[in-house]
Every structure is written in structure tokens, then in C-alpha cells.
ROMIVO-534446 format. One record per residue (C-alpha): residue in one letter; x, y, z. Coordinates in steps of 0.05 Angstrom, whole numbers. Each point is the difference from the previous one (the first is absolute). Layout:
BEGIN
a; X; Y; Z
...
# end
This chain:
BEGIN
x; -284; -208; -120
x; 79; 18; -1
x; 51; 7; -55
x; 64; -25; -9
x; 22; 69; 21
x; -37; 19; 51
x; -29; -62; 47
x; 27; 6; 71
x; 38; -48; 44
x; -62; -26; 60
x; 38; 2; 65
x; -2; -69; 38
x; -2; -44; -63
x; 43; -43; -24
x; 29; 38; -55
x; 13; -66; -46
x; -80; 5; -3
x; 0; 71; -18
x; 43; -11; -61
x; -48; -56; -17
x; -64; 43; 8
x; 42; 67; -33
x; 9; -42; -65
x; -78; -31; 9
x; -29; 80; 19
x; 39; 9; -86
x; -32; -57; -29
x; -60; 25; 18
x; 12; 66; -10
x; 20; -7; -68
x; 66; 13; 5
x; 34; -68; -5
x; 53; 35; -63
x; 32; 24; 51
x; 25; -77; 14
x; 0; -16; -73
x; 66; -13; -46
x; -9; 73; -7
x; 37; 49; -54
x; 25; 63; 1
x; -40; 51; 15
x; -23; 39; -61
x; -57; 53; -25
x; -52; -32; -33
x; -31; 34; -60
x; -66; -4; 32
x; 36; 42; 67
x; 12; 50; -59
x; -59; -4; -36
x; -33; 8; 66
x; 37; 63; 12
x; -14; 26; -59
x; -79; 4; 6
x; 7; 37; 71
x; 45; 46; -28
x; -59; 6; -52
x; -50; 7; 28
x; 32; 39; 64
x; 39; 44; -25
x; -10; 15; -75
x; -64; -8; -15
x; -45; 74; 3
x; -58; -27; 24
x; 22; -31; 62
x; 18; 17; 57
x; 80; 5; 27
x; 9; -39; 57
x; 12; 55; 52
x; -35; 49; 26
x; -15; 61; 41
x; -53; 50; 20
x; 7; 76; -23
x; -53; 50; 31
x; -36; -47; 21
x; -12; -46; -54
x; 25; -61; -32
x; 58; -15; -43
x; -45; -53; -31
x; -53; 52; -13
x; 38; 61; -22
x; 58; -20; -46
x; -37; -41; -53
x; -21; 81; -22
x; 69; 29; 21
x; 52; 2; -73
x; 36; -61; -5
x; 67; -5; -47
x; 48; -67; 2
x; 70; 0; -20
x; 32; -64; -15
x; 77; -2; 1
x; 46; -74; -5
x; 55; 11; 51
x; 40; -65; -18
x; -11; -69; -26
x; -36; -27; 58
x; -42; 71; 29
x; -48; 47; -33
x; -20; 53; 39
x; -68; 32; -12
x; -19; 68; 30
x; -80; 19; 3
x; -22; 56; 20
x; -61; 35; 24
x; -17; 79; 4
x; -46; 41; 29
x; 7; 71; -1
x; 69; 10; 37
x; 3; -65; 35
x; 37; -64; -30
x; 2; -72; 10
x; 50; -37; -36
x; 10; -69; 14
x; 67; -15; -26
x; 2; -87; -3
x; 44; -49; -24
x; -8; -65; -38
x; 49; -55; -1
x; 2; -52; -64
x; 40; -52; 31
x; -39; -8; 59
x; -74; 8; 24
x; 17; 60; 42
x; -38; 78; -8
x; 10; 49; 52
x; -15; 76; 0
x; 6; 60; 48
x; -57; 52; -8
x; 21; 70; 7
x; -47; 73; 16
x; 14; 71; -16
x; -16; 56; 5
x; 8; 45; -69
x; -45; 54; 18
x; 25; 79; 50
x; -44; -22; 51
x; -16; -64; 48
x; -40; -54; -21
x; -51; -35; 38
x; 1; -47; 50
x; 31; -67; -27
x; -9; -55; 45
x; 6; -77; 6
x; 40; -20; -48
x; 12; -71; -23
x; 66; -10; -47
x; -42; -80; -2
x; -66; 6; -5
x; -28; -62; -38
x; -56; -55; 6
x; 8; -70; -23
x; -50; -51; -1
x; 12; -82; 14
x; -77; -18; -35
x; -16; -76; 20
x; 81; -17; 28
x; 26; -9; 63
x; 10; 50; 46
x; 66; 60; -8
x; 50; -9; 48
x; 52; 42; 18
x; 67; -19; 20
x; 65; 33; 22
x; 43; 20; 57
x; 9; 55; 54
x; 34; 47; 3
x; 79; 22; 46
x; -17; 18; 74
x; 55; -28; 30
x; -25; -68; 25
x; 10; -79; -18
x; -68; -5; -40
x; 12; 69; -43
x; -7; -26; -72
x; -45; -57; 15
x; -40; -22; -52
x; -77; -7; 17
x; -54; -10; -57
x; -70; 23; 9
x; -79; -20; -37
x; -33; 57; -11
x; -57; -21; 11
x; -74; 43; -25
x; -27; 55; 41
x; 88; 14; 32
x; 40; 44; 3
x; 81; -14; 0
x; 47; 73; 15
x; 70; 3; -1
x; 48; 66; 26
x; 60; 12; 39
x; -14; 13; 74
x; 4; 75; -18
x; 72; 4; -2
x; 6; 22; -82
x; 53; -57; 0
x; -35; -37; -59
x; 23; -70; 15
x; -19; 11; 74
x; -38; -45; 55
x; -42; -68; -1
x; -39; 29; -63
x; 40; 47; -34
x; 24; -31; -46
x; -3; 33; -86
x; -3; -54; -37
x; -59; -55; -7
x; -17; -63; -41
x; -65; -16; -15
x; -39; -62; -18
x; -60; 7; -48
x; -33; -58; -34
x; 54; -35; -51
x; 52; 43; 19
x; 22; 76; 39
x; 36; 59; 2
x; 50; 21; 38
x; -3; 83; 23
x; 50; 35; 30
x; 8; 64; 23
x; 53; 55; -13
x; -6; 52; 53
x; 54; 23; 60
x; -58; 24; 38
x; -62; -16; 27
x; -46; -41; -35
x; -51; -39; 1
x; -47; -64; -36
x; -69; -28; 4
x; -28; -53; -27
x; -70; 6; 8
x; -47; -68; -28
x; -75; 24; -7
x; -57; -52; 7
x; 8; -26; -69
x; 60; -16; -37
x; 40; 57; -12
x; 62; 22; 39
x; 18; 75; 4
x; 70; 15; 14
x; 24; 67; 18
x; 75; 30; 18
x; 35; 71; 9
x; 27; 48; 55
x; -46; -25; 55
x; -27; 78; 9
x; -17; 52; -50
x; -37; 61; 8
x; 34; 69; -37
x; -8; 49; -44
x; 59; 17; -51
x; 28; 62; 6
x; 29; 37; -67
x; 47; -39; -41
x; 3; -57; 57
x; 1; -71; -31
x; -18; -70; 46
x; 11; -66; -10
x; -32; -74; 17
x; 44; -56; 19
x; 23; -43; -56
x; -48; -55; -2
x; 28; -66; -45
x; -38; -68; -22
x; 24; -49; -11
x; -42; -63; -46
x; 4; -78; 4
x; -38; -55; -10
x; -5; -68; 34
x; -15; -21; 71
x; 74; 1; 21
x; 25; 50; 44
x; 64; -11; -4
x; 4; 4; -66
x; -22; 61; 7
x; 47; 31; 52
x; 57; -30; -40
x; -37; 40; -64
x; 9; 61; 46
x; 62; -16; 18
x; 27; -6; -74
x; -39; 70; -15
x; 36; 32; 61
x; 73; -19; -24
x; -10; 29; -66
x; -35; 59; 8
x; 0; 21; 69
x; 73; -13; 33
x; 52; 51; 2
x; 41; -16; -59
x; 76; 11; 4
x; 39; 2; -63
x; -60; -21; -33
x; -8; -52; 35
x; -46; -17; 67
x; 30; 6; 62
x; 41; -56; 19
x; 16; -35; 66
x; 44; 29; 51
x; 42; -20; 56
x; 8; 56; 65
x; 35; 25; 46
x; -8; 51; 50
x; 46; 51; 9
x; 27; 59; 55
x; 28; 62; -30
x; 70; -11; -34
x; 9; -77; -4
x; 37; -18; -48
x; 37; -47; 59
x; -60; -39; 20
x; -31; -7; -67
x; 75; -36; -22
x; -7; -47; 49
x; -61; -22; -40
x; 35; -3; -58
x; 66; -42; 22
x; -62; -49; 26
x; -20; -16; -67
x; -69; 41; 11
x; -2; 56; -59
x; -67; 49; 18
x; -24; 35; -52
x; -26; 58; 44
x; 23; 33; 65
x; -51; 31; 32
x; 6; 49; 53
x; -76; -5; 35
x; -18; 66; 59
x; 36; -19; 56
x; 54; -46; -26
x; 59; -16; 57
x; -47; 41; 51
x; 21; 71; -35
x; -54; 34; -56
x; 35; 35; -64
x; -35; 60; 6
x; -6; 53; 60
x; -52; -35; 47
x; 26; 6; 73
x; -24; 66; 17
x; -61; 44; 3
x; -58; -3; 56
x; -22; -75; -28
x; 72; -31; 17
x; 2; 43; 60
x; -66; -4; 35
x; -53; -22; -41
x; -58; 27; -22
x; -80; -14; 25
x; -24; -23; -68
x; 66; -39; -15
x; 29; -44; 52
x; 33; -52; -42
x; 50; 58; -33
x; 38; 6; 70
x; 0; -84; 9
x; 30; 9; -79
x; 46; 58; -23
x; -3; -35; -74
x; -69; 25; -2
x; 24; 69; 1
x; 7; 21; -76
x; -7; 58; -32
x; 76; 18; -15
x; 23; -40; -54
x; 75; 19; 3
x; 54; -50; 14
x; 23; 13; 60
x; 70; 23; -2
x; 14; -16; 78
x; -10; -76; -15
x; 23; 3; -76
x; 41; 60; -16
x; 18; -37; -71
x; -71; -19; -14
x; -17; -61; -35
x; 34; 11; -68
x; 69; -40; 26
x; -50; -49; 22
x; -30; -3; -63
x; 59; 3; -48
x; 19; -64; 27
x; -61; -34; 10
x; 1; 14; -91
x; 66; -19; -10
x; -21; -68; 36
x; -61; -8; -46
x; -49; 20; 58
x; -59; 46; 3
x; -17; 47; 66
x; -66; 14; 30
x; -12; 57; 51
x; -55; 1; 40
x; -46; 67; 2
x; -63; 14; 27
x; -23; 72; -39
x; -84; 5; 9
x; 13; 3; 76
x; 40; 50; 44
x; 2; -23; 73
x; 32; 55; 27
x; -23; 80; 8
x; 77; 15; -6
x; 16; -30; -55
x; 19; 35; -66
x; -65; -8; -27
x; -36; 10; 71
x; 44; 81; 3
x; 5; 15; -71
x; -79; -26; -29
x; -50; -14; 44
x; -36; 29; -55
x; 7; -54; -35
x; -21; -63; 59
x; -58; -25; 21
x; -16; 11; 75
x; 17; -65; 35
x; -56; -39; 33
x; 1; -55; 51
x; 10; -50; -53
x; 52; 22; -48
x; 62; -5; 44
x; 21; 77; -21
x; -23; 50; -62
x; -14; -17; -62
x; 39; 25; -63
x; -60; 28; -38
x; 19; -30; -78
x; -60; 33; -27
x; 29; 62; 6
x; 33; 18; -62
x; 71; 38; 41
x; 2; -67; 46
x; 2; -40; -54
x; 63; 38; -46
x; 34; 4; 65
x; 3; -63; 18
x; 15; -25; -73
x; 52; 33; 1
x; 27; -4; 65
x; -4; -70; -5
x; 31; -7; -77
x; 58; 37; 28
x; 20; -49; 50
x; -16; -62; -50
x; 51; 35; -41
x; 59; 22; 47
x; -15; -63; 33
x; -6; -54; -48
x; -58; -27; 31
x; -25; -54; -51
x; -59; -16; 41
x; -49; 42; 30
x; -38; -27; 65
x; -62; 36; 24
x; -40; -19; 53
x; -49; 26; 34
x; -9; -3; 78
x; -68; 16; 50
x; -70; -27; -6
x; 7; 43; -67
x; -11; 64; -23
x; -74; -11; -15
x; -34; 43; 55
x; 50; 54; -16
x; -17; 2; -61
x; -78; 5; 16
x; 16; 42; 60
x; 7; 59; -51
x; -62; -12; -50
x; -58; 53; 7
x; -76; -30; 0
x; 2; 16; -81
x; 78; -18; -15
x; 1; -76; 32
x; 45; -54; -37
x; 41; 64; -31
x; 65; 9; 45
x; 14; -79; -3
x; -12; -5; -77
x; 39; 54; -18
x; 49; -41; 49
x; 0; -55; -36
x; 17; 34; -67
x; 52; 33; 34
x; 29; -57; 31
x; -1; -40; -71
x; 25; 60; -37
x; 54; -4; 51
x; 24; -69; -9
x; -13; 6; -85
x; 49; 67; 6
x; 56; -39; 41
x; -6; -54; -50
x; 5; 40; -59
x; 66; 40; 23
x; 29; -69; 12
x; -8; -40; -46
x; 31; -52; 40
x; -40; 8; 70
x; -31; -52; 33
x; -51; 14; 52
x; -10; -45; 62
x; -76; 4; 22
x; -15; 9; 79
x; -50; 15; 52
x; 12; -29; 62
x; 13; -67; -42
x; -50; -13; -58
x; -62; 46; 21
x; 13; 40; -78
x; 1; -46; -49
x; -54; 19; -48
x; 9; -13; -76
x; 13; 70; -19
x; 65; -8; 58
x; 13; -69; -26
x; 8; 33; -73
x; 54; 45; 27
x; 36; -36; 63
x; 20; -74; 26
x; -18; -17; 76
x; 70; -11; 33
x; -44; -9; 67
x; -67; -35; -18
x; -15; -1; 81
x; 42; 31; 74
x; -35; -71; 19
x; 80; -34; 4
x; 24; 11; 76
x; 3; -62; 22
x; 23; 19; 75
x; -67; 45; 6
x; -54; -32; -41
x; -32; -56; 1
x; -10; -54; -49
x; 52; 38; -44
x; 27; -60; -47
x; -76; -35; -10
x; -25; 62; -13
x; 58; 23; -51
x; -14; -68; -37
x; -75; 16; 4
x; 19; 66; -27
x; 37; -28; -68
x; -60; -47; -1
x; -54; 62; -17
x; 44; 56; -23
x; 29; -56; -52
x; -68; 2; -37
x; 6; 80; -15
x; 65; 33; 10
x; 58; -44; -40
x; 48; 42; 30
x; 5; 5; 78
x; 58; 13; 49
x; 18; -7; 75
x; 67; -22; 52
x; 7; -40; 48
x; 51; -11; 55
x; -4; -66; 34
x; 40; -53; -28
x; -33; -71; -4
x; -25; -16; -68
x; -74; -8; 22
x; 11; 69; 15
x; 36; 40; -47
x; -37; -49; -58
x; -69; 29; 24
x; 22; 68; -39
x; 23; -26; -52
x; -29; 50; -66
x; 31; 41; -62
x; 32; 46; 47
x; 34; -28; 63
x; 55; 21; 53
x; 23; -23; 71
x; 34; 25; 69
x; 64; 17; 21
x; 66; -47; -29
x; 30; -27; 55
x; 42; -62; 6
x; -57; -29; 36
x; -51; 4; -58
x; 47; 6; -64
x; -20; -76; -19
x; -62; 15; 11
x; -5; 56; -42
x; 32; -17; -65
x; -38; -68; -1
x; -66; 46; 8
x; 19; 59; -55
x; 30; -68; -48
x; -66; -33; 8
x; -40; 62; -2
x; 31; 28; -68
x; -9; -77; -31
x; -72; 0; 15
x; -16; 79; -9
x; -8; 1; -76
x; -58; -58; 2
x; -24; 52; 67
x; -5; 56; -57
x; -12; -20; -66
x; -40; -70; 11
x; -80; -24; 6
x; -20; -7; 75
x; -25; -59; 19
x; -28; -7; 80
x; 10; -70; 11
x; -35; -4; 79
x; -51; 40; 24
x; 14; 67; 37
x; 13; -9; 72
x; 32; 36; 64
x; -8; -69; 35
x; 61; -22; 45
x; -27; -62; -17
x; -2; -2; -75
x; 48; -14; -60
x; 0; 66; -55
x; 34; -9; -70
x; -4; 33; -70
x; 34; -4; -70
x; 32; 39; -52
x; 2; -18; -61
x; 16; 30; -78
x; -20; -35; -55
x; 52; 41; -44
x; 60; -12; 34
x; -21; -77; 24
x; 22; 15; 71
x; -34; 6; 65
x; 4; -7; 70
x; -38; -25; 61
x; -2; 25; 72
x; -27; -44; 58
x; -13; 14; 68
x; -22; -44; 54
x; -14; 49; 63
x; 10; -21; 73
x; -48; -37; 24
x; -21; -28; -54
x; 4; -85; 5
x; 4; -15; -82
x; 69; -19; -7
x; -20; 1; -75
x; -43; 21; -54
x; -11; -5; -69
x; -9; 64; -49
x; -23; -9; -70
x; 28; 48; -41
x; -27; 44; -61
x; 18; 31; -57
x; 49; -55; -28
x; 8; -32; -65
x; -21; -75; 16
x; 39; -26; -56
x; 67; 40; 26
x; 55; -25; 46
x; 16; 36; 53
x; 63; 0; 46
x; -19; 24; 73
x; 49; 17; 52
x; -8; 2; 78
x; 35; 57; 24
x; 19; -31; 63
x; 23; -60; -20
x; 22; 14; -64
x; -22; -69; -29
x; -33; 14; -78
x; -59; -50; -17
x; -34; -5; -69
x; -81; 2; -6
x; -42; -4; -60
x; -43; 60; 1
x; -72; -32; -6
x; 34; -35; 65
x; 19; 52; 38
x; -80; 37; -15
x; -19; -76; 11
x; 18; -28; 55
x; 37; 59; 28
x; 62; 19; 43
x; 16; -37; 62
x; 31; 55; 54
x; 29; -29; 73
x; 12; 46; 49
x; 14; 9; 67
x; -37; 41; 40
x; 8; 79; -10
x; 30; -25; -60
x; 16; 24; -67
x; 11; -19; -70
x; 16; 30; -74
x; -3; -38; -71
x; 24; 32; -58
x; -8; -41; -62
x; 7; 7; -75
x; -19; -43; -63
x; 60; -48; -26
x; -27; -26; -60
x; -63; -19; -30
x; -33; -64; 15
x; -39; -57; -46
x; -79; 10; -7
x; -39; -62; 23
# end
């Protein structure tokens, strides 16, 4: 059986029948509360108690095994750790967080689990550090799992795993899935050998595991190559493991390695949608980066070239006031850094044919090209700041695309050699000298050029092959581990030196959006699947992206340069932008920016409710709702695809107050209608559209109705 979040459209069946089946399955699955007169999504005391019990049993109990594992000199940690010296230090970090540091010592080897327990959410997270405090190499440490724990279902129903695909520049990126974990089965997940943490159909590092009576949301924080497995035995037990995919290494004196960050959020009941909204609440409260103490808010963006004040002024004159002016790699057909010389640009490279055709990939000299921008970006960024906007600049420092670049010529010793999949060499961020240079150099550009947003990309198939080709047989995984630590330190230091700096994560679209990354950055571009001229199914695909990704990342962004409502409404999200402003598209852009600005706060801060099954079929409808109970506001978006034969559908809204009256506004007609909350939830909101039609409705509470 499926649930509200993951039931897929059956091709060739009338959608109205599917929608009725969709609700029937909810009832049979025990998830009727998804359609009930639900109150605001809040944490209940039983969930906090469950989290407290788990923390005590698995982290703080001195006689229990911790929720991680490794093999040391051929012996399992479950065998050796009980005999090691154990100490614990607890520190209250703030009103909602307590840190537990549990340390095990044996001779000169230290294992330290740094855990943070939340009091306002049923959430706990931890990272494990292994350190050599001695003067000689350690024995081999291998199969290091940041998460290794087991759950029992007893006589209850089977475990069910819910999640979405990662990004792979496809219409079905972020497609929801649901897998029943039957006895004697194993479900495995990992990025596709790329080293990009949210890459590929099985590369999304977040899971929602249903257990009898509730479940647990699991998140992995590792901007590298992770792997996870869910192993069901013949009886009633499920073993869950997650960690860096490959570890078989010794530690040199003074070396420290770490596991991925592991987060667990406990929830109770049968309502998957409520569980995902609980995660969204936690994300806004404790994950998303903050600006002036507040969560990153919605953004309107425009793309700029060099000194583009006159161009930006055309938007201001059209009453489109962007929040950020975004200068990407090859904006206006030219790069901002030297990239048009060298053997790659001249004739390619036997391993790197892509570089010859795309000069902007010839990275490695991170200086402003004085021939193109003799005054740099400071005059433009100053003008942007005077007009209350911010400046975004694109970088790709990890990939060194040209051997004739500054890095290629001056520090080949800092580079991991090119492979067939890296599109250039890789700057080794695990090298302290290279890391220190990069921090200082980018920090200098941020300060001298008035950069407000540091946008970081990573193109090619990823750095994994470059990492692994550096490792000796008894040091497998060490290059990646040191590199990931360096990459996180790089971002942390940039933000420490520039307290107002924001970071945009990008790795050929949304392919590096794990939990550690999302603690530091937001994805202004959720996928490179956004170009209708060269990609099929872009609009339906992006509707599907919103449908799937909204359960996990409240903040997501993209842009579109097609100017009919069905097209541009398919891209509405917390961060939104459009193409070049012309007299022909001016009115469409004004409407699109205004519409998205009205609903963006709900898209970011609201509870998310899918209103139809997920589908990419052109014969279907797709719709969703975002609701903010604390403000009494929300919105509904609906799309009738080009081959649907249903002129109208009725959508039963969720999360409303049944005894309040809501004013509902149709964005296309500006018609205002009044409904009781219980009527919108029980009888539904009827939407009528032509083929390839779209609708947006906003709503807000206007009064309290009498209880009958």
C-alpha cells in the first residue's frame, strides 16, 4: 500500500478514479488523519519521551553499545569498546540543545562521539571522531559506520522506507518512493560513484522509516561519498547502517578522521505527511542558515553580467525589485575570470573533451579578468548595495580545469590529477597549505569586491575518482575524509570572517545538499533541469521536483525564461528568477515576480500537503497546498497537464481550523470567496482549468465561526 506522499499516478487510468483510490488507500493504511480537521503540526510529549529514552539507551547508558561501529585491527568495536576507558561530558549549549561528548580511550587511540540532543524537537544527532594521539601509526581501522543500530517491529506491521530520488538533471529527480522492507531483504543507497552527496536516483541522504506506531527520520551529513543500508533479518529486526562508503585505513600520528553527521528525528502515529512537516519545522528552527538572527527568507533574483547597473535599473523601473543580483560563470557569454586560453580551450585534452567546447570550465585562476572588467566588481556591488540589493558571485574552486591556470602553473603539488570523470584536476582541500591559500584568497575577493553571496559549483562527474586514486591499499578513504573536513572548514572560516556572508550550494544543480551542507548554505538552484529548449518535460518535471523536494528542503530555488503562466508557475519556490527583461515579456515578468512574492513565505515557512498523487504524466493533474497555521494564511497550486481530459478537480485542503472562515482568492480572476475551514477540508476546493492550465489560490483567516 502507499500513502498520501508516495502513491504514484497509474498511466492510462482516469485521474479522478485514481484520486478516489488515493484517498481509499490512505484510509486502509491508517492515515485518515491526513484528511481530517488537523490542527497545527506540533511536537507531542510522547515523541520527546521516545527521543529521551533512545538517547539514554543508546548514547548515555554505559552498558549499551553506541549507535556506530568500526573494525579496529580486525576486531569489531562492539567487542573492544566495552573494555576501553569511557568518559562523558555534558554541556548545555542553549535553551534547546545539550551536547554530550562521550570518549573512549585505549593506549593512544581516541574515539569520541559528539552528540547534540534537542529539547524542543524529538531530535538527536552525532558525529564520531577517531584520533591517533600517539607517535606511531595505528592498526588498520575499517568499515567505519557513523550509524549502526537495530530496530525491532515485534508483531507490528513491516518497516516501510520513504524517501525521494536525488538530483540527476532529469524530470524524475526528487521522485518520491516507498519501499516495504520484507524479511531477508537489503535496501542500499549511495550516490553513483561521484562524491556528490545528493546525486542520482539512489543518492538522496534523507530517509523516513515507518515503524509500528510511528517512525524515525534519518539524515546524513556528508558532502562526499556516503552509503547506507537497511537490512531485514528473517525475524523482526531491521539493522540500519550509514557512513563514508569506503574506509580501510590506518591513522598517522596526530591524524583525526570523522564520520558523517547522523541525525534522527522520532515521530509517532501513521501520518507520513505530518512527520515530514515536523521535519520542515525542525529544519527552519535548527538547520537553515540565519541572516541577522532570522532564517533565510524568500528571494527574488535576476542574472547579471559585469557592470550591469543599467540592466538592473530596467527591472527597478519595471517595479521588479530583486533581492539578489546573480553573476554566474558564463553570464553574457563571457567569464569573469581568465578562461579563454590554454591547451584545453585551444584543442581539448584526451581525457577532457568537454573543456575544449566550454571555455568557462577552464577554471583555476580566481582573479577578475582585467581585460573584461578593468574596474572589478566593486563599483557595481556598491551600486547594488545602495539600492538595497545583494551581489552573488559564482566560483568553482575545487576543480582546476586548466593546467595553464594560476593553480595549474604555480601549485601542481596541491592538485589531484585529472581522471576521466573530473573535468580537470581537483584542488586537494585536505592539503593544509592549499586550504589555507583558498580561504585567504576567496576571503580577499569577498572583501575587496563587496560579495554578499558566495556561490560554489562543482561540475563533472565528481571528485570521487580523484580522491580514491590517491589512496594506498591501507589508506583507502583517507583523501576523501581529509578533503571533506577541509571543505567544511573552508565554508566555516569564510562565514566566520564575513558574518553577513550567505552561501549557495551547487554541484551541477542540486547534487550536494546533505545535512552538513544545508547547515551552511541554501540551494539557489535545485537542479540543472530547467532549459525547455533542450530538455523534454521541463515544466512537468519541475512540478514534480516541487512535489517531492518540498517534503525535505523548505528552501529551494530555480529560474525560468518562458513567459506563459503554466510554464513560469511551475518554477515558483522560495527563490525565484526569470530571464532577460524585454518589452515583450515585461508584463509576464511583472506578474510572475508579484505572484511568487505573495506565496513565497508560505512555500518556505508553511506546512506542505500534497493534494494529488505524484505524476509526470501529461494526462494528469498535480496539486499541493502550503499552510501557515500561525498566520492563518496559505496557498494552493494546481496544474492540469496538456492531455488531461478532466476539466475540473476537487481538492480537500488540510491543516485548517474547521471553525474559522477563510477568504480564498483566485489569482487569475481576483475573485474572493468565503469558506468555513471544515468545508474546505470535507467538501474541498473545486478548480476548473483548460488543458495545460494552472491555478493559484491564496487564503487567509478572516473570522471565527460559531461551533455547531
